[in-house]
MARDREN-227512 format. One record per atom (N, C-alpha, C, CB): residue number from 1; atom name; z, y, x. Coordinates in nm, 3 decimals, padded with zeros to 5 digits. Last residue first. Glycine has a CB too. Layout:
# MARDREN-227512
@n NUM, atom CA, z Z, y Y, x X
...
END
This chain:
# MARDREN-227512
@n 95, atom N, z -00.580, y 01.534, x -00.200
@n 95, atom CA, z -00.622, y 01.669, x -00.159
@n 95, atom C, z -00.629, y 01.679, x -00.007
@n 95, atom CB, z -00.524, y 01.775, x -00.213
@n 94, atom N, z -00.677, y 01.270, x -00.395
@n 94, atom CA, z -00.612, y 01.306, x -00.269
@n 94, atom C, z -00.668, y 01.439, x -00.223
@n 94, atom CB, z -00.632, y 01.195, x -00.161
@n 93, atom N, z -00.609, y 01.207, x -00.723
@n 93, atom CA, z -00.703, y 01.274, x -00.636
@n 93, atom C, z -00.625, y 01.310, x -00.511
@n 93, atom CB, z -00.768, y 01.401, x -00.703
@n 92, atom N, z -00.557, y 00.932, x -00.950
@n 92, atom CA, z -00.514, y 01.030, x -00.851
@n 92, atom C, z -00.633, y 01.088, x -00.775
@n 92, atom CB, z -00.416, y 00.966, x -00.752
@n 91, atom N, z -00.455, y 00.812, x -01.276
@n 91, atom CA, z -00.554, y 00.831, x -01.169
@n 91, atom C, z -00.500, y 00.931, x -01.068
@n 91, atom CB, z -00.691, y 00.879, x -01.227
@n 90, atom N, z -00.290, y 00.573, x -01.461
@n 90, atom CA, z -00.275, y 00.700, x -01.390
@n 90, atom C, z -00.376, y 00.707, x -01.277
@n 90, atom CB, z -00.131, y 00.715, x -01.336
@n 89, atom N, z -00.380, y 00.312, x -01.520
@n 89, atom CA, z -00.384, y 00.418, x -01.622
@n 89, atom C, z -00.378, y 00.557, x -01.557
@n 89, atom CB, z -00.267, y 00.400, x -01.722
@n 88, atom N, z -00.347, y 00.103, x -01.345
@n 88, atom CA, z -00.469, y 00.182, x -01.333
@n 88, atom C, z -00.481, y 00.294, x -01.436
@n 88, atom CB, z -00.588, y 00.093, x -01.345
@n 87, atom N, z -00.127, y -00.054, x -01.392
@n 87, atom CA, z -00.132, y 00.020, x -01.267
@n 87, atom C, z -00.252, y 00.112, x -01.252
@n 87, atom CB, z -00.131, y -00.074, x -01.155
@n 86, atom N, z 00.054, y -00.122, x -01.651
@n 86, atom CA, z -00.086, y -00.085, x -01.629
@n 86, atom C, z -00.095, y 00.005, x -01.506
@n 86, atom CB, z -00.145, y -00.013, x -01.755
@n 85, atom N, z 00.326, y -00.162, x -01.697
@n 85, atom CA, z 00.255, y -00.258, x -01.613
@n 85, atom C, z 00.109, y -00.226, x -01.587
@n 85, atom CB, z 00.262, y -00.389, x -01.673
@n 84, atom N, z 00.392, y 00.060, x -01.873
@n 84, atom CA, z 00.417, y -00.081, x -01.907
@n 84, atom C, z 00.330, y -00.180, x -01.829
@n 84, atom CB, z 00.396, y -00.103, x -02.054
@n 83, atom N, z 00.353, y 00.312, x -01.748
@n 83, atom CA, z 00.264, y 00.263, x -01.852
@n 83, atom C, z 00.272, y 00.112, x -01.870
@n 83, atom CB, z 00.121, y 00.302, x -01.821
@n 82, atom N, z 00.535, y 00.372, x -01.541
@n 82, atom CA, z 00.522, y 00.462, x -01.656
@n 82, atom C, z 00.450, y 00.399, x -01.775
@n 82, atom CB, z 00.450, y 00.586, x -01.614
@n 81, atom N, z 00.505, y 00.165, x -01.355
@n 81, atom CA, z 00.637, y 00.195, x -01.410
@n 81, atom C, z 00.628, y 00.279, x -01.537
@n 81, atom CB, z 00.722, y 00.268, x -01.306
@n 80, atom N, z 00.233, y 00.174, x -01.294
@n 80, atom CA, z 00.291, y 00.050, x -01.347
@n 80, atom C, z 00.426, y 00.076, x -01.414
@n 80, atom CB, z 00.308, y -00.054, x -01.235
@n 79, atom N, z 00.220, y 00.435, x -01.187
@n 79, atom CA, z 00.149, y 00.402, x -01.311
@n 79, atom C, z 00.205, y 00.275, x -01.375
@n 79, atom CB, z 00.000, y 00.385, x -01.283
@n 78, atom N, z 00.364, y 00.402, x -00.948
@n 78, atom CA, z 00.412, y 00.494, x -01.051
@n 78, atom C, z 00.348, y 00.463, x -01.186
@n 78, atom CB, z 00.382, y 00.639, x -01.011
@n 77, atom N, z 00.193, y 00.221, x -00.814
@n 77, atom CA, z 00.332, y 00.185, x -00.844
@n 77, atom C, z 00.389, y 00.273, x -00.955
@n 77, atom CB, z 00.419, y 00.198, x -00.718
@n 76, atom N, z -00.042, y 00.377, x -00.798
@n 76, atom CA, z -00.043, y 00.248, x -00.867
@n 76, atom C, z 00.099, y 00.207, x -00.907
@n 76, atom CB, z -00.106, y 00.139, x -00.776
@n 75, atom N, z 00.045, y 00.595, x -00.641
@n 75, atom CA, z -00.008, y 00.616, x -00.777
@n 75, atom C, z -00.002, y 00.487, x -00.857
@n 75, atom CB, z -00.152, y 00.668, x -00.771
@n 74, atom N, z 00.114, y 00.464, x -00.401
@n 74, atom CA, z 00.215, y 00.541, x -00.475
@n 74, atom C, z 00.171, y 00.560, x -00.620
@n 74, atom CB, z 00.237, y 00.679, x -00.408
@n 73, atom N, z -00.136, y 00.355, x -00.332
@n 73, atom CA, z -00.021, y 00.267, x -00.352
@n 73, atom C, z 00.089, y 00.338, x -00.432
@n 73, atom CB, z 00.035, y 00.219, x -00.217
@n 72, atom N, z -00.290, y 00.587, x -00.295
@n 72, atom CA, z -00.323, y 00.493, x -00.403
@n 72, atom C, z -00.203, y 00.404, x -00.435
@n 72, atom CB, z -00.445, y 00.406, x -00.364
@n 71, atom N, z -00.155, y 00.682, x -00.074
@n 71, atom CA, z -00.162, y 00.766, x -00.193
@n 71, atom C, z -00.197, y 00.679, x -00.314
@n 71, atom CB, z -00.267, y 00.880, x -00.176
@n 70, atom N, z -00.200, y 00.483, x 00.113
@n 70, atom CA, z -00.066, y 00.496, x 00.059
@n 70, atom C, z -00.060, y 00.590, x -00.061
@n 70, atom CB, z 00.028, y 00.544, x 00.166
@n 69, atom N, z -00.432, y 00.262, x 00.174
@n 69, atom CA, z -00.428, y 00.397, x 00.119
@n 69, atom C, z -00.293, y 00.414, x 00.049
@n 69, atom CB, z -00.547, y 00.422, x 00.019
@n 68, atom N, z -00.305, y 00.066, x 00.451
@n 68, atom CA, z -00.375, y 00.082, x 00.324
@n 68, atom C, z -00.365, y 00.228, x 00.281
@n 68, atom CB, z -00.317, y -00.012, x 00.215
@n 67, atom N, z -00.164, y 00.060, x 00.684
@n 67, atom CA, z -00.267, y -00.041, x 00.665
@n 67, atom C, z -00.340, y -00.034, x 00.533
@n 67, atom CB, z -00.208, y -00.173, x 00.679
@n 66, atom N, z 00.192, y 00.108, x 00.634
@n 66, atom CA, z 00.060, y 00.147, x 00.685
@n 66, atom C, z -00.039, y 00.036, x 00.654
@n 66, atom CB, z 00.065, y 00.176, x 00.837
@n 65, atom N, z 00.503, y 00.262, x 00.547
@n 65, atom CA, z 00.412, y 00.148, x 00.549
@n 65, atom C, z 00.279, y 00.198, x 00.605
@n 65, atom CB, z 00.393, y 00.085, x 00.406
@n 64, atom N, z 00.710, y 00.454, x 00.370
@n 64, atom CA, z 00.703, y 00.383, x 00.498
@n 64, atom C, z 00.615, y 00.261, x 00.481
@n 64, atom CB, z 00.845, y 00.344, x 00.550
@n 63, atom N, z 00.699, y 00.765, x 00.228
@n 63, atom CA, z 00.656, y 00.627, x 00.212
@n 63, atom C, z 00.642, y 00.566, x 00.350
@n 63, atom CB, z 00.521, y 00.618, x 00.133
@n 62, atom N, z 00.861, y 01.033, x 00.071
@n 62, atom CA, z 00.844, y 00.958, x 00.195
@n 62, atom C, z 00.806, y 00.813, x 00.163
@n 62, atom CB, z 00.974, y 00.962, x 00.280
@n 61, atom N, z 00.771, y 01.336, x -00.078
@n 61, atom CA, z 00.802, y 01.194, x -00.101
@n 61, atom C, z 00.768, y 01.116, x 00.026
@n 61, atom CB, z 00.723, y 01.139, x -00.224
@n 60, atom N, z 00.923, y 01.650, x 00.013
@n 60, atom CA, z 00.808, y 01.560, x 00.003
@n 60, atom C, z 00.854, y 01.416, x -00.014
@n 60, atom CB, z 00.718, y 01.573, x 00.127
@n 59, atom N, z 01.134, y 01.815, x 00.065
@n 59, atom CA, z 01.112, y 01.776, x -00.074
@n 59, atom C, z 00.994, y 01.684, x -00.094
@n 59, atom CB, z 01.093, y 01.898, x -00.157
@n 58, atom N, z 01.203, y 01.861, x 00.323
@n 58, atom CA, z 01.107, y 01.955, x 00.263
@n 58, atom C, z 01.079, y 01.925, x 00.117
@n 58, atom CB, z 00.977, y 01.953, x 00.341
@n 57, atom N, z 01.360, y 01.645, x 00.386
@n 57, atom CA, z 01.425, y 01.776, x 00.375
@n 57, atom C, z 01.333, y 01.884, x 00.318
@n 57, atom CB, z 01.475, y 01.820, x 00.512
@n 56, atom N, z 01.213, y 01.386, x 00.172
@n 56, atom CA, z 01.262, y 01.440, x 00.298
@n 56, atom C, z 01.322, y 01.579, x 00.277
@n 56, atom CB, z 01.150, y 01.445, x 00.402
@n 55, atom N, z 01.306, y 01.148, x -00.078
@n 55, atom CA, z 01.237, y 01.271, x -00.039
@n 55, atom C, z 01.296, y 01.321, x 00.092
@n 55, atom CB, z 01.248, y 01.379, x -00.150
@n 54, atom N, z 01.249, y 00.803, x -00.169
@n 54, atom CA, z 01.332, y 00.912, x -00.118
@n 54, atom C, z 01.243, y 01.032, x -00.085
@n 54, atom CB, z 01.412, y 00.867, x 00.006
@n 53, atom N, z 01.165, y 00.650, x -00.479
@n 53, atom CA, z 01.126, y 00.687, x -00.343
@n 53, atom C, z 01.214, y 00.802, x -00.298
@n 53, atom CB, z 00.974, y 00.725, x -00.334
@n 52, atom N, z 01.154, y 00.547, x -00.743
@n 52, atom CA, z 01.267, y 00.518, x -00.653
@n 52, atom C, z 01.229, y 00.539, x -00.507
@n 52, atom CB, z 01.315, y 00.375, x -00.674
@n 51, atom N, z 00.970, y 00.633, x -00.923
@n 51, atom CA, z 00.927, y 00.529, x -00.830
@n 51, atom C, z 01.036, y 00.489, x -00.730
@n 51, atom CB, z 00.804, y 00.576, x -00.754
@n 50, atom N, z 01.113, y 00.830, x -01.069
@n 50, atom CA, z 01.053, y 00.715, x -01.138
@n 50, atom C, z 01.023, y 00.601, x -01.041
@n 50, atom CB, z 00.924, y 00.757, x -01.208
@n 49, atom N, z 01.192, y 01.005, x -00.857
@n 49, atom CA, z 01.290, y 00.946, x -00.948
@n 49, atom C, z 01.235, y 00.822, x -01.017
@n 49, atom CB, z 01.334, y 01.049, x -01.053
@n 48, atom N, z 00.953, y 01.082, x -00.738
@n 48, atom CA, z 01.053, y 01.009, x -00.658
@n 48, atom C, z 01.156, y 00.942, x -00.747
@n 48, atom CB, z 01.122, y 01.104, x -00.560
@n 47, atom N, z 00.833, y 01.212, x -00.957
@n 47, atom CA, z 00.770, y 01.093, x -00.898
@n 47, atom C, z 00.872, y 01.013, x -00.819
@n 47, atom CB, z 00.652, y 01.133, x -00.807
@n 46, atom N, z 01.015, y 01.426, x -00.997
@n 46, atom CA, z 00.989, y 01.329, x -01.103
@n 46, atom C, z 00.929, y 01.200, x -01.047
@n 46, atom CB, z 00.895, y 01.389, x -01.208
@n 45, atom N, z 00.997, y 01.563, x -00.747
@n 45, atom CA, z 01.124, y 01.511, x -00.797
@n 45, atom C, z 01.102, y 01.401, x -00.901
@n 45, atom CB, z 01.209, y 01.625, x -00.857
@n 44, atom N, z 00.722, y 01.633, x -00.731
@n 44, atom CA, z 00.783, y 01.543, x -00.632
@n 44, atom C, z 00.913, y 01.481, x -00.683
@n 44, atom CB, z 00.810, y 01.620, x -00.503
@n 43, atom N, z 00.552, y 01.789, x -00.882
@n 43, atom CA, z 00.630, y 01.686, x -00.952
@n 43, atom C, z 00.692, y 01.586, x -00.852
@n 43, atom CB, z 00.541, y 01.611, x -01.053
@n 42, atom N, z 00.446, y 02.114, x -00.920
@n 42, atom CA, z 00.492, y 02.017, x -00.821
@n 42, atom C, z 00.584, y 01.918, x -00.893
@n 42, atom CB, z 00.566, y 02.087, x -00.700
@n 41, atom N, z 00.178, y 02.216, x -01.117
@n 41, atom CA, z 00.322, y 02.189, x -01.115
@n 41, atom C, z 00.352, y 02.084, x -01.010
@n 41, atom CB, z 00.371, y 02.142, x -01.254
@n 40, atom N, z -00.038, y 02.464, x -01.208
@n 40, atom CA, z -00.019, y 02.357, x -01.110
@n 40, atom C, z 00.131, y 02.340, x -01.092
@n 40, atom CB, z -00.090, y 02.390, x -00.972
@n 39, atom N, z -00.120, y 02.526, x -01.550
@n 39, atom CA, z -00.045, y 02.560, x -01.430
@n 39, atom C, z -00.039, y 02.439, x -01.337
@n 39, atom CB, z 00.098, y 02.608, x -01.466
@n 38, atom N, z -00.229, y 02.453, x -01.795
@n 38, atom CA, z -00.308, y 02.537, x -01.705
@n 38, atom C, z -00.231, y 02.590, x -01.584
@n 38, atom CB, z -00.363, y 02.653, x -01.781
@n 37, atom N, z -00.040, y 02.262, x -01.885
@n 37, atom CA, z -00.058, y 02.389, x -01.954
@n 37, atom C, z -00.123, y 02.493, x -01.863
@n 37, atom CB, z 00.076, y 02.441, x -02.006
@n 36, atom N, z -00.040, y 02.115, x -01.579
@n 36, atom CA, z 00.028, y 02.112, x -01.709
@n 36, atom C, z 00.020, y 02.253, x -01.768
@n 36, atom CB, z 00.179, y 02.065, x -01.694
@n 35, atom N, z -00.154, y 01.914, x -01.334
@n 35, atom CA, z -00.189, y 02.036, x -01.407
@n 35, atom C, z -00.129, y 02.022, x -01.546
@n 35, atom CB, z -00.346, y 02.060, x -01.412
@n 34, atom N, z 00.060, y 01.801, x -01.068
@n 34, atom CA, z -00.018, y 01.778, x -01.189
@n 34, atom C, z -00.058, y 01.915, x -01.244
@n 34, atom CB, z 00.062, y 01.695, x -01.296
@n 33, atom N, z 00.129, y 01.677, x -00.737
@n 33, atom CA, z 00.111, y 01.785, x -00.834
@n 33, atom C, z 00.037, y 01.734, x -00.957
@n 33, atom CB, z 00.034, y 01.903, x -00.770
@n 32, atom N, z 00.317, y 01.581, x -00.454
@n 32, atom CA, z 00.245, y 01.542, x -00.576
@n 32, atom C, z 00.244, y 01.657, x -00.675
@n 32, atom CB, z 00.308, y 01.417, x -00.641
@n 31, atom N, z 00.308, y 01.527, x -00.110
@n 31, atom CA, z 00.344, y 01.619, x -00.217
@n 31, atom C, z 00.256, y 01.586, x -00.336
@n 31, atom CB, z 00.328, y 01.770, x -00.173
@n 30, atom N, z 00.424, y 01.279, x 00.123
@n 30, atom CA, z 00.326, y 01.329, x 00.026
@n 30, atom C, z 00.389, y 01.432, x -00.067
@n 30, atom CB, z 00.267, y 01.213, x -00.055
@n 29, atom N, z 00.446, y 01.137, x 00.441
@n 29, atom CA, z 00.510, y 01.220, x 00.339
@n 29, atom C, z 00.401, y 01.281, x 00.252
@n 29, atom CB, z 00.600, y 01.332, x 00.404
@n 28, atom N, z 00.463, y 00.819, x 00.604
@n 28, atom CA, z 00.387, y 00.933, x 00.553
@n 28, atom C, z 00.468, y 01.007, x 00.449
@n 28, atom CB, z 00.252, y 00.887, x 00.495
@n 27, atom N, z 00.494, y 00.609, x 00.879
@n 27, atom CA, z 00.563, y 00.681, x 00.772
@n 27, atom C, z 00.480, y 00.802, x 00.735
@n 27, atom CB, z 00.706, y 00.723, x 00.817
@n 26, atom N, z 00.344, y 00.506, x 01.084
@n 26, atom CA, z 00.394, y 00.412, x 00.983
@n 26, atom C, z 00.469, y 00.479, x 00.870
@n 26, atom CB, z 00.482, y 00.310, x 01.049
@n 25, atom N, z 00.268, y 00.661, x 01.297
@n 25, atom CA, z 00.170, y 00.639, x 01.191
@n 25, atom C, z 00.218, y 00.548, x 01.080
@n 25, atom CB, z 00.047, y 00.583, x 01.250
@n 24, atom N, z 00.428, y 00.750, x 01.497
@n 24, atom CA, z 00.387, y 00.609, x 01.503
@n 24, atom C, z 00.283, y 00.576, x 01.397
@n 24, atom CB, z 00.508, y 00.518, x 01.486
@n 23, atom N, z 00.473, y 01.017, x 01.417
@n 23, atom CA, z 00.397, y 00.989, x 01.539
@n 23, atom C, z 00.349, y 00.844, x 01.550
@n 23, atom CB, z 00.481, y 01.022, x 01.660
@n 22, atom N, z 00.418, y 01.039, x 01.058
@n 22, atom CA, z 00.504, y 01.020, x 01.175
@n 22, atom C, z 00.419, y 00.993, x 01.299
@n 22, atom CB, z 00.604, y 00.905, x 01.151
@n 21, atom N, z 00.254, y 01.292, x 00.879
@n 21, atom CA, z 00.249, y 01.153, x 00.925
@n 21, atom C, z 00.338, y 01.144, x 01.048
@n 21, atom CB, z 00.101, y 01.106, x 00.957
@n 20, atom N, z 00.267, y 01.503, x 00.584
@n 20, atom CA, z 00.288, y 01.473, x 00.726
@n 20, atom C, z 00.278, y 01.324, x 00.752
@n 20, atom CB, z 00.426, y 01.526, x 00.772
@n 19, atom N, z 00.141, y 01.544, x 00.335
@n 19, atom CA, z 00.216, y 01.652, x 00.397
@n 19, atom C, z 00.238, y 01.628, x 00.546
@n 19, atom CB, z 00.350, y 01.670, x 00.328
@n 18, atom N, z -00.131, y 01.490, x 00.145
@n 18, atom CA, z -00.062, y 01.431, x 00.259
@n 18, atom C, z 00.007, y 01.544, x 00.334
@n 18, atom CB, z -00.160, y 01.352, x 00.351
@n 17, atom N, z -00.116, y 01.542, x -00.196
@n 17, atom CA, z -00.147, y 01.603, x -00.067
@n 17, atom C, z -00.065, y 01.534, x 00.040
@n 17, atom CB, z -00.118, y 01.757, x -00.068
@n 16, atom N, z -00.248, y 01.448, x -00.505
@n 16, atom CA, z -00.158, y 01.412, x -00.396
@n 16, atom C, z -00.207, y 01.474, x -00.266
@n 16, atom CB, z -00.147, y 01.258, x -00.381
@n 15, atom N, z -00.240, y 01.475, x -00.846
@n 15, atom CA, z -00.302, y 01.531, x -00.727
@n 15, atom C, z -00.204, y 01.514, x -00.611
@n 15, atom CB, z -00.340, y 01.682, x -00.748
@n 14, atom N, z -00.290, y 01.260, x -01.113
@n 14, atom CA, z -00.195, y 01.307, x -01.014
@n 14, atom C, z -00.273, y 01.358, x -00.893
@n 14, atom CB, z -00.094, y 01.194, x -00.973
@n 13, atom N, z -00.360, y 01.246, x -01.453
@n 13, atom CA, z -00.415, y 01.256, x -01.318
@n 13, atom C, z -00.310, y 01.321, x -01.228
@n 13, atom CB, z -00.550, y 01.337, x -01.316
@n 12, atom N, z -00.404, y 01.102, x -01.777
@n 12, atom CA, z -00.317, y 01.142, x -01.666
@n 12, atom C, z -00.385, y 01.139, x -01.529
@n 12, atom CB, z -00.197, y 01.051, x -01.662
@n 11, atom N, z -00.481, y 01.179, x -02.056
@n 11, atom CA, z -00.574, y 01.148, x -01.948
@n 11, atom C, z -00.505, y 01.181, x -01.815
@n 11, atom CB, z -00.709, y 01.228, x -01.964
@n 10, atom N, z -00.272, y 01.255, x -02.219
@n 10, atom CA, z -00.348, y 01.135, x -02.256
@n 10, atom C, z -00.447, y 01.092, x -02.148
@n 10, atom CB, z -00.422, y 01.159, x -02.385
@n 9, atom N, z 00.010, y 01.374, x -02.015
@n 9, atom CA, z -00.087, y 01.377, x -02.123
@n 9, atom C, z -00.163, y 01.248, x -02.142
@n 9, atom CB, z -00.183, y 01.486, x -02.099
@n 8, atom N, z 00.208, y 01.445, x -01.835
@n 8, atom CA, z 00.085, y 01.386, x -01.784
@n 8, atom C, z -00.026, y 01.383, x -01.888
@n 8, atom CB, z 00.111, y 01.246, x -01.733
@n 7, atom N, z 00.417, y 01.525, x -01.999
@n 7, atom CA, z 00.347, y 01.627, x -01.921
@n 7, atom C, z 00.213, y 01.575, x -01.868
@n 7, atom CB, z 00.434, y 01.674, x -01.806
@n 6, atom N, z 00.507, y 01.277, x -02.085
@n 6, atom CA, z 00.446, y 01.367, x -02.182
@n 6, atom C, z 00.365, y 01.475, x -02.111
@n 6, atom CB, z 00.553, y 01.431, x -02.271
@n 5, atom N, z 00.621, y 01.187, x -01.849
@n 5, atom CA, z 00.510, y 01.112, x -01.908
@n 5, atom C, z 00.436, y 01.198, x -02.010
@n 5, atom CB, z 00.561, y 00.982, x -01.973
@n 4, atom N, z 00.829, y 01.384, x -01.816
@n 4, atom CA, z 00.721, y 01.366, x -01.718
@n 4, atom C, z 00.600, y 01.295, x -01.777
@n 4, atom CB, z 00.772, y 01.289, x -01.597
@n 3, atom N, z 00.926, y 01.597, x -02.084
@n 3, atom CA, z 00.932, y 01.466, x -02.020
@n 3, atom C, z 00.810, y 01.447, x -01.931
@n 3, atom CB, z 00.942, y 01.353, x -02.126
@n 2, atom N, z 00.930, y 01.955, x -02.012
@n 2, atom CA, z 00.900, y 01.837, x -02.093
@n 2, atom C, z 00.919, y 01.709, x -02.012
@n 2, atom CB, z 00.756, y 01.845, x -02.148
@n 1, atom N, z 01.194, y 02.173, x -01.928
@n 1, atom CA, z 01.066, y 02.113, x -01.894
@n 1, atom C, z 01.050, y 01.983, x -01.974
@n 1, atom CB, z 01.056, y 02.086, x -01.741
END
């Protein structure tokens, strides 16, 4: 498989699905996908590796926090790491 940043291409977009929310509402799990060569590709492993986020037993990315759009927060953090501090280069769509 190609390098993650290369797979994102010149117009990078991440598709994020909210997989679960804890009963307290402070922990969320997300599944992340991209479209690469006309296929939908799950990139949970790549996102968790770049953003240093843990994954749960289902492979979803776990984020602990509340009070803001956590899908945006994940995308912004990942974008900053991938694109030399540019938190807005990577766009996302919440599914």
